[in-house]
Each structure stands twice: as structure tokens, then as C-alpha cells.
N, CA, C and O atoms as CSV, one atom per row, in Angstrom:
chain,resi,resn,atom,element,x,y,z
A,1,UNK,N,N,61.728,-31.924,145.616
A,1,UNK,CA,C,60.212,-31.567,146.803
A,1,UNK,C,C,60.420,-31.299,147.936
A,1,UNK,O,O,61.077,-31.948,148.750
A,2,UNK,N,N,59.606,-29.836,148.144
A,2,UNK,CA,C,59.983,-29.248,149.174
A,2,UNK,C,C,59.165,-29.599,150.381
A,2,UNK,O,O,58.016,-30.012,150.224
A,3,UNK,N,N,59.698,-29.458,151.603
A,3,UNK,CA,C,58.829,-29.706,153.256
A,3,UNK,C,C,58.333,-28.012,153.151
A,3,UNK,O,O,58.672,-26.979,152.572
A,4,UNK,N,N,57.189,-28.556,154.231
A,4,UNK,CA,C,56.276,-27.210,154.534
A,4,UNK,C,C,57.704,-26.325,155.291
A,4,UNK,O,O,58.767,-26.856,155.614
A,5,UNK,N,N,57.365,-24.962,155.431
A,5,UNK,CA,C,58.061,-24.240,155.885
A,5,UNK,C,C,59.596,-24.280,154.807
A,5,UNK,O,O,60.438,-23.581,155.370
A,6,UNK,N,N,60.056,-24.760,153.735
A,6,UNK,CA,C,61.250,-25.226,152.721
A,6,UNK,C,C,60.997,-23.883,151.792
A,6,UNK,O,O,59.863,-23.544,151.453
A,7,UNK,N,N,61.572,-23.534,151.613
A,7,UNK,CA,C,61.607,-22.624,150.314
A,7,UNK,C,C,62.216,-22.981,148.946
A,7,UNK,O,O,63.381,-23.371,149.025
A,8,UNK,N,N,61.749,-22.940,147.853
A,8,UNK,CA,C,62.475,-23.417,147.086
A,8,UNK,C,C,63.574,-22.549,146.653
A,8,UNK,O,O,63.440,-21.403,147.081
A,9,UNK,N,N,64.744,-22.760,145.852
A,9,UNK,CA,C,66.084,-22.252,145.444
A,9,UNK,C,C,65.633,-21.835,144.227
A,9,UNK,O,O,65.247,-22.569,143.318
A,10,UNK,N,N,65.712,-20.093,144.223
A,10,UNK,CA,C,65.393,-19.396,143.459
A,10,UNK,C,C,66.946,-18.298,142.660
A,10,UNK,O,O,67.740,-17.734,143.413
A,11,UNK,N,N,67.048,-18.227,141.427
A,11,UNK,CA,C,68.267,-17.556,141.108
A,11,UNK,C,C,67.969,-16.628,140.016
A,11,UNK,O,O,67.249,-17.013,139.095
A,12,UNK,N,N,68.560,-15.182,140.030
A,12,UNK,CA,C,68.233,-14.483,139.071
A,12,UNK,C,C,69.239,-14.335,138.545
A,12,UNK,O,O,70.135,-14.399,139.387
A,13,UNK,N,N,69.847,-14.054,136.957
A,13,UNK,CA,C,70.944,-13.432,136.269
A,13,UNK,C,C,70.931,-11.936,136.039
A,13,UNK,O,O,70.194,-11.208,135.374
A,14,UNK,N,N,71.852,-11.741,136.706
A,14,UNK,CA,C,71.366,-9.788,135.732
A,14,UNK,C,C,72.808,-9.628,134.494
A,14,UNK,O,O,73.868,-10.253,134.456
A,15,UNK,N,N,72.396,-8.783,133.799
A,15,UNK,CA,C,74.102,-8.664,132.897
A,15,UNK,C,C,73.454,-7.255,132.190
A,15,UNK,O,O,72.375,-7.120,131.613
A,16,UNK,N,N,74.405,-6.372,132.426
A,16,UNK,CA,C,74.614,-4.586,132.398
A,16,UNK,C,C,75.661,-4.805,130.915
A,16,UNK,O,O,76.747,-5.385,130.902
A,17,UNK,N,N,75.078,-4.263,129.929
A,17,UNK,CA,C,75.950,-4.091,128.682
A,17,UNK,C,C,75.797,-2.075,128.593
A,17,UNK,O,O,74.882,-1.315,128.909
A,18,UNK,N,N,77.146,-1.848,128.024
A,18,UNK,CA,C,77.109,-0.395,128.130
A,18,UNK,C,C,76.411,0.672,127.349
A,18,UNK,O,O,76.698,1.864,127.243
A,19,UNK,N,N,75.740,0.201,126.989
A,19,UNK,CA,C,74.479,0.938,125.905
A,19,UNK,C,C,73.333,0.830,126.861
A,19,UNK,O,O,72.616,1.817,127.023
A,20,UNK,N,N,73.079,-0.366,127.556
A,20,UNK,CA,C,71.971,-0.162,128.305
A,20,UNK,C,C,72.186,0.908,129.617
A,20,UNK,O,O,73.168,1.173,130.311
A,21,UNK,N,N,70.657,1.431,129.608
A,21,UNK,CA,C,70.230,2.221,131.077
A,21,UNK,C,C,70.367,1.668,131.874
A,21,UNK,O,O,70.487,2.514,132.760
A,22,UNK,N,N,70.479,0.499,132.430
A,22,UNK,CA,C,70.158,-0.414,133.677
A,22,UNK,C,C,70.694,-1.377,133.758
A,22,UNK,O,O,71.019,-1.437,132.572
A,23,UNK,N,N,71.179,-2.429,134.262
A,23,UNK,CA,C,71.201,-4.042,133.930
A,23,UNK,C,C,69.501,-4.881,133.917
A,23,UNK,O,O,68.472,-4.723,134.574
A,24,UNK,N,N,69.887,-5.722,132.892
A,24,UNK,CA,C,69.016,-6.904,132.604
A,24,UNK,C,C,68.564,-7.725,133.255
A,24,UNK,O,O,69.122,-7.880,134.342
A,25,UNK,N,N,67.439,-8.583,132.957
A,25,UNK,CA,C,67.138,-9.602,133.991
A,25,UNK,C,C,67.230,-10.647,132.667
A,25,UNK,O,O,66.404,-10.552,131.758
A,26,UNK,N,N,68.426,-11.759,132.640
A,26,UNK,CA,C,68.645,-12.328,131.505
A,26,UNK,C,C,68.620,-13.706,131.830
A,26,UNK,O,O,68.792,-14.553,130.953
A,27,UNK,N,N,68.453,-13.957,132.825
A,27,UNK,CA,C,67.722,-15.917,133.511
A,27,UNK,C,C,67.185,-15.085,134.612
A,27,UNK,O,O,67.154,-13.956,135.101
A,28,UNK,N,N,66.724,-16.482,134.726
A,28,UNK,CA,C,65.940,-16.625,136.372
A,28,UNK,C,C,65.044,-18.020,136.824
A,28,UNK,O,O,64.524,-18.562,135.849
A,29,UNK,N,N,64.812,-18.605,137.972
A,29,UNK,CA,C,64.372,-19.528,137.893
A,29,UNK,C,C,64.267,-20.127,139.101
A,29,UNK,O,O,64.806,-19.503,140.015
A,30,UNK,N,N,63.699,-21.219,139.409
A,30,UNK,CA,C,63.378,-21.826,140.311
A,30,UNK,C,C,63.819,-23.324,140.450
A,30,UNK,O,O,63.921,-23.975,139.410
A,31,UNK,N,N,64.097,-23.946,141.700
A,31,UNK,CA,C,64.643,-25.067,141.647
A,31,UNK,C,C,65.795,-25.599,140.477
A,31,UNK,O,O,66.917,-25.134,140.277
A,32,UNK,N,N,65.192,-26.604,139.863
A,32,UNK,CA,C,66.665,-27.394,138.930
A,32,UNK,C,C,67.480,-26.266,138.342
A,32,UNK,O,O,68.687,-26.025,138.378
A,33,UNK,N,N,66.149,-25.469,137.627
A,33,UNK,CA,C,66.995,-24.137,136.928
A,33,UNK,C,C,67.712,-22.917,137.529
A,33,UNK,O,O,68.522,-22.081,137.128
A,34,UNK,N,N,67.109,-23.162,138.577
A,34,UNK,CA,C,68.085,-21.914,139.275
A,34,UNK,C,C,69.352,-22.338,139.834
A,34,UNK,O,O,70.286,-21.539,139.918
A,35,UNK,N,N,69.475,-23.845,140.322
A,35,UNK,CA,C,70.905,-24.905,140.516
A,35,UNK,C,C,71.640,-24.463,138.911
A,35,UNK,O,O,72.792,-24.029,138.917
A,36,UNK,N,N,70.988,-24.590,137.770
A,36,UNK,CA,C,71.739,-24.624,136.528
A,36,UNK,C,C,72.202,-22.927,136.383
A,36,UNK,O,O,73.238,-22.696,135.759
A,37,UNK,N,N,71.485,-21.863,136.917
A,37,UNK,CA,C,72.236,-20.772,136.435
A,37,UNK,C,C,72.618,-20.379,137.147
A,37,UNK,O,O,72.897,-19.218,136.844
A,38,UNK,N,N,73.122,-20.802,138.967
A,38,UNK,CA,C,73.839,-20.912,139.483
A,38,UNK,C,C,75.183,-21.578,139.357
A,38,UNK,O,O,76.194,-21.260,139.983
A,39,UNK,N,N,75.049,-22.704,138.323
A,39,UNK,CA,C,76.567,-22.990,138.450
A,39,UNK,C,C,77.033,-23.132,137.211
A,39,UNK,O,O,78.165,-23.591,137.060
A,40,UNK,N,N,76.395,-22.833,136.312
A,40,UNK,CA,C,76.957,-21.783,135.322
A,40,UNK,C,C,77.721,-20.395,135.476
A,40,UNK,O,O,78.652,-19.917,134.829
A,41,UNK,N,N,77.152,-20.022,136.330
A,41,UNK,CA,C,77.850,-18.696,137.075
A,41,UNK,C,C,79.125,-19.083,137.398
A,41,UNK,O,O,80.077,-18.871,136.647
A,42,UNK,N,N,79.217,-19.646,138.479
A,42,UNK,CA,C,80.316,-20.403,138.869
A,42,UNK,C,C,81.397,-21.087,137.684
A,42,UNK,O,O,82.611,-20.920,137.799
A,43,UNK,N,N,80.794,-21.880,136.527
A,43,UNK,CA,C,81.824,-22.128,135.790
A,43,UNK,C,C,82.778,-20.758,134.792
A,43,UNK,O,O,83.896,-20.641,134.290
A,44,UNK,N,N,81.562,-19.952,134.921
A,44,UNK,CA,C,82.233,-18.713,134.009
A,44,UNK,C,C,83.071,-17.798,134.661
A,44,UNK,O,O,83.775,-16.946,134.118
A,45,UNK,N,N,82.938,-18.054,136.010
A,45,UNK,CA,C,83.648,-17.530,136.727
A,45,UNK,C,C,83.248,-16.559,137.125
A,45,UNK,O,O,84.089,-15.701,137.395
A,46,UNK,N,N,81.639,-16.206,137.368
A,46,UNK,CA,C,80.723,-15.002,137.830
A,46,UNK,C,C,80.615,-15.159,138.893
A,46,UNK,O,O,80.217,-16.295,139.149
A,47,UNK,N,N,80.908,-14.077,140.367
A,47,UNK,CA,C,80.735,-14.428,141.501
A,47,UNK,C,C,79.007,-14.362,141.433
A,47,UNK,O,O,78.327,-13.919,140.507
A,48,UNK,N,N,78.642,-14.824,142.446
A,48,UNK,CA,C,76.797,-15.261,143.225
A,48,UNK,C,C,76.994,-14.626,144.247
A,48,UNK,O,O,78.105,-14.640,144.778
A,49,UNK,N,N,75.858,-13.855,144.802
A,49,UNK,CA,C,75.525,-13.181,145.768
A,49,UNK,C,C,73.855,-14.151,146.570
A,49,UNK,O,O,72.818,-14.425,145.965
A,50,UNK,N,N,74.088,-14.348,147.581
A,50,UNK,CA,C,72.719,-14.685,148.597
A,50,UNK,C,C,72.305,-13.350,148.931
A,50,UNK,O,O,72.785,-12.622,149.800
A,51,UNK,N,N,70.721,-12.955,147.611
A,51,UNK,CA,C,70.368,-11.755,149.249
A,51,UNK,C,C,68.921,-12.182,148.383
A,51,UNK,O,O,68.490,-11.750,147.313
A,52,UNK,N,N,68.430,-13.114,149.233
A,52,UNK,CA,C,66.878,-13.737,148.943
A,52,UNK,C,C,65.774,-12.443,148.936
A,52,UNK,O,O,64.800,-12.555,148.191
A,53,UNK,N,N,65.888,-11.497,149.571
A,53,UNK,CA,C,64.825,-10.285,149.374
A,53,UNK,C,C,64.933,-9.757,148.211
A,53,UNK,O,O,63.864,-9.673,147.607
A,54,UNK,N,N,66.023,-9.295,147.576
A,54,UNK,CA,C,66.401,-8.639,146.199
A,54,UNK,C,C,65.918,-10.068,145.425
A,54,UNK,O,O,64.899,-9.943,144.745
A,55,UNK,N,N,66.484,-11.294,145.454
A,55,UNK,CA,C,66.009,-12.037,144.167
A,55,UNK,C,C,64.346,-12.314,143.961
A,55,UNK,O,O,63.729,-12.589,142.932
A,56,UNK,N,N,63.858,-12.127,145.389
A,56,UNK,CA,C,62.614,-12.088,145.352
A,56,UNK,C,C,61.700,-11.058,144.227
A,56,UNK,O,O,60.947,-11.164,143.259
A,57,UNK,N,N,62.286,-10.107,145.016
A,57,UNK,CA,C,62.006,-9.029,143.716
A,57,UNK,C,C,62.360,-8.855,142.461
A,57,UNK,O,O,61.746,-8.283,141.560
A,58,UNK,N,N,63.717,-9.552,142.449
A,58,UNK,CA,C,63.859,-9.507,140.927
A,58,UNK,C,C,63.095,-10.620,140.015
A,58,UNK,O,O,62.975,-10.427,138.805
A,59,UNK,N,N,62.692,-11.540,140.507
A,59,UNK,CA,C,62.098,-12.911,140.249
A,59,UNK,C,C,60.780,-12.205,139.853
A,59,UNK,O,O,60.318,-13.048,139.085
A,60,UNK,N,N,60.020,-11.356,139.881
A,60,UNK,CA,C,59.015,-10.370,139.435
A,60,UNK,C,C,58.922,-10.228,138.307
A,60,UNK,O,O,57.960,-10.662,137.674
A,61,UNK,N,N,60.301,-9.322,137.563
A,61,UNK,CA,C,60.521,-9.123,136.207
A,61,UNK,C,C,60.389,-10.246,135.251
A,61,UNK,O,O,60.460,-11.469,135.369
A,62,UNK,N,N,60.131,-9.269,134.063
A,62,UNK,CA,C,60.191,-10.590,133.124
A,62,UNK,C,C,61.655,-10.381,131.935
A,62,UNK,O,O,62.279,-9.416,131.494
A,63,UNK,N,N,61.693,-11.287,131.836
A,63,UNK,CA,C,63.455,-12.056,131.742
A,63,UNK,C,C,63.251,-10.726,130.032
A,63,UNK,O,O,62.296,-10.550,129.275
A,64,UNK,N,N,64.518,-10.153,130.071
A,64,UNK,CA,C,65.312,-8.832,129.274
A,64,UNK,C,C,64.874,-7.335,129.550
A,64,UNK,O,O,65.149,-6.284,128.971
A,65,UNK,N,N,63.919,-7.698,130.893
A,65,UNK,CA,C,63.493,-6.395,131.787
A,65,UNK,C,C,64.554,-5.779,131.943
A,65,UNK,O,O,65.512,-6.553,131.947
A,66,UNK,N,N,64.909,-4.398,132.117
A,66,UNK,CA,C,65.606,-3.772,132.982
A,66,UNK,C,C,65.415,-3.640,134.208
A,66,UNK,O,O,64.195,-3.696,134.368
A,67,UNK,N,N,66.008,-3.470,135.342
A,67,UNK,CA,C,65.643,-3.121,136.677
A,67,UNK,C,C,65.078,-1.966,137.242
A,67,UNK,O,O,65.734,-0.925,137.210
A,68,UNK,N,N,64.273,-1.982,137.613
A,68,UNK,CA,C,63.499,-0.348,138.179
A,68,UNK,C,C,64.373,0.409,138.776
A,68,UNK,O,O,65.376,-0.093,139.283
A,69,UNK,N,N,64.139,1.710,138.810
A,69,UNK,CA,C,65.548,2.718,139.462
A,69,UNK,C,C,65.238,2.147,140.957
A,69,UNK,O,O,66.271,1.831,141.547
A,70,UNK,N,N,63.995,1.939,141.722
A,70,UNK,CA,C,63.925,1.949,143.009
A,70,UNK,C,C,64.699,0.447,143.391
A,70,UNK,O,O,64.423,-0.146,144.435
A,71,UNK,N,N,65.736,-0.098,142.365
A,71,UNK,CA,C,66.568,-1.130,143.004
A,71,UNK,C,C,68.248,-0.931,142.630
A,71,UNK,O,O,69.114,-1.771,142.877
A,72,UNK,N,N,68.489,0.526,141.909
A,72,UNK,CA,C,69.372,0.884,141.237
A,72,UNK,C,C,70.293,0.764,142.553
A,72,UNK,O,O,71.330,0.107,142.453
A,73,UNK,N,N,69.994,1.314,143.671
A,73,UNK,CA,C,71.229,1.520,145.031
A,73,UNK,C,C,71.490,0.156,145.622
A,73,UNK,O,O,72.450,0.024,146.381
A,74,UNK,N,N,70.866,-0.667,145.391
A,74,UNK,CA,C,71.412,-1.976,145.889
A,74,UNK,C,C,72.021,-2.978,144.812
A,74,UNK,O,O,72.785,-3.824,145.278
A,75,UNK,N,N,71.882,-2.995,143.985
A,75,UNK,CA,C,72.515,-3.357,142.394
A,75,UNK,C,C,73.653,-2.659,142.556
A,75,UNK,O,O,74.613,-3.221,143.083
A,76,UNK,N,N,73.718,-1.666,142.243
A,76,UNK,CA,C,74.885,-0.878,142.415
A,76,UNK,C,C,76.167,-1.431,143.742
A,76,UNK,O,O,77.397,-1.405,143.688
A,77,UNK,N,N,75.409,-1.809,144.640
A,77,UNK,CA,C,76.422,-1.575,145.615
A,77,UNK,C,C,76.927,-2.707,145.216
A,77,UNK,O,O,78.146,-2.661,145.051
A,78,UNK,N,N,76.201,-4.156,144.906
A,78,UNK,CA,C,76.363,-5.400,144.270
A,78,UNK,C,C,77.345,-5.865,143.747
A,78,UNK,O,O,78.106,-6.780,144.061
A,79,UNK,N,N,77.272,-4.864,142.537
A,79,UNK,CA,C,78.433,-4.619,141.393
A,79,UNK,C,C,79.620,-3.924,141.999
A,79,UNK,O,O,80.728,-4.253,141.574
A,80,UNK,N,N,79.537,-3.000,142.944
A,80,UNK,CA,C,80.875,-2.543,143.911
A,80,UNK,C,C,81.312,-3.774,144.219
A,80,UNK,O,O,82.472,-3.999,143.874
A,81,UNK,N,N,80.534,-4.943,144.954
A,81,UNK,CA,C,81.020,-5.833,145.750
A,81,UNK,C,C,81.646,-6.406,144.752
A,81,UNK,O,O,82.801,-5.982,144.710
A,82,UNK,N,N,81.378,-7.340,143.748
A,82,UNK,CA,C,81.453,-8.050,142.685
A,82,UNK,C,C,83.129,-7.119,142.334
A,82,UNK,O,O,84.203,-7.299,142.908
A,83,UNK,N,N,82.949,-6.569,141.703
A,83,UNK,CA,C,84.178,-5.826,141.432
A,83,UNK,C,C,85.273,-5.776,142.217
A,83,UNK,O,O,86.301,-5.957,141.565
A,84,UNK,N,N,85.488,-5.555,143.665
A,84,UNK,CA,C,86.102,-5.461,144.607
A,84,UNK,C,C,86.595,-7.456,144.786
A,84,UNK,O,O,87.641,-7.943,145.214
A,85,UNK,N,N,85.220,-8.210,144.204
A,85,UNK,CA,C,86.135,-9.214,144.939
A,85,UNK,C,C,87.339,-9.572,143.312
A,85,UNK,O,O,88.531,-9.860,143.417
A,86,UNK,N,N,86.702,-9.460,142.194
A,86,UNK,CA,C,87.227,-9.737,141.228
A,86,UNK,C,C,89.017,-9.123,141.284
A,86,UNK,O,O,90.049,-9.732,141.002
A,87,UNK,N,N,88.823,-7.761,141.745
A,87,UNK,CA,C,89.930,-7.156,141.920
A,87,UNK,C,C,90.878,-7.602,142.684
A,87,UNK,O,O,92.054,-7.634,142.321
A,88,UNK,N,N,90.398,-8.057,144.006
A,88,UNK,CA,C,91.364,-8.924,144.531
A,88,UNK,C,C,91.699,-10.273,144.244
A,88,UNK,O,O,92.480,-10.913,144.949
A,89,UNK,N,N,91.316,-10.584,143.554
A,89,UNK,CA,C,91.245,-11.765,142.847
A,89,UNK,C,C,92.223,-11.605,142.433
A,89,UNK,O,O,93.289,-11.682,143.042
A,90,UNK,N,N,92.021,-11.295,141.071
A,90,UNK,CA,C,93.523,-10.573,139.784
A,90,UNK,C,C,94.334,-10.123,140.898
A,90,UNK,O,O,95.438,-10.656,140.794
A,91,UNK,N,N,94.254,-9.203,142.151
A,91,UNK,CA,C,95.934,-8.661,142.891
A,91,UNK,C,C,96.572,-9.930,143.203
A,91,UNK,O,O,97.776,-9.995,142.954
A,92,UNK,N,N,95.803,-11.303,143.870
A,92,UNK,CA,C,96.230,-12.368,144.094
A,92,UNK,C,C,97.157,-13.248,143.278
A,92,UNK,O,O,98.232,-13.737,143.626
A,93,UNK,N,N,96.345,-13.377,141.804
A,93,UNK,CA,C,96.603,-14.286,141.051
A,93,UNK,C,C,98.241,-13.535,140.865
A,93,UNK,O,O,99.246,-14.229,141.014
A,94,UNK,N,N,98.332,-11.973,140.507
A,94,UNK,CA,C,99.492,-11.379,140.194
A,94,UNK,C,C,100.702,-11.254,141.302
A,94,UNK,O,O,101.747,-10.610,141.207
A,95,UNK,N,N,100.270,-11.998,142.282
A,95,UNK,CA,C,101.592,-11.625,143.155
A,95,UNK,C,C,102.375,-12.959,143.274
A,95,UNK,O,O,101.995,-14.083,143.601
A,96,UNK,N,N,103.577,-12.482,142.910
A,96,UNK,CA,C,104.478,-13.757,142.991
A,96,UNK,C,C,104.665,-14.953,144.183
A,96,UNK,O,O,104.098,-14.843,145.270
A,97,UNK,N,N,105.222,-15.697,143.964
A,97,UNK,CA,C,105.056,-16.729,144.999
A,97,UNK,C,C,106.447,-16.702,145.603
A,97,UNK,O,O,106.729,-17.452,146.538
């Protein structure tokens, strides 16, 4: 239950396949479902970014819908951020101790 002024947690999962024109919404939800989406992302080693304004826009899309062209730039920036994090993680794992 949320209190007045408290927003329910939201989560949207995007996926991109080589033949797709744009990333697609593959999961979305509020509250407990949002928590499960984020927990699964963490379990799978997928980085989670907290961007409430972007999530609110993505929540309006249907499941399996491609993101609209107006969101390409911000999603591309997030994908670069994820790539850089994963590259940084790989380089730290490969460094001898």
C-alpha cells in the first residue's frame, strides 16, 4: 500500500535483438511485479538504471512494442552507460590480483 504522495514502484524491461529496428518493451509492471522485474534483472547480471521520467513514458507502451523514435537518443545513452559498466566490470575481473 502506498501513502499519499508516495509513488508505486515501476519497472520496464527492454530487449534488443539484432534484427529489431529498436529496443522492445518485454516486461513492465508496478509494485510487487516491478520488484520482481528488477530482482530478475539483478539475478541475470543486467544493470538497472533508475530514470523515473523515462520509465513513466515507457510504461505507456504495450508489451512487445518498439520504443518510439523520440526515445531513441535517451535509450541509446542508457545502452552506452550499460556497455561502459559491463566493460569496466570485465576489465576489473580480468585484472590479476
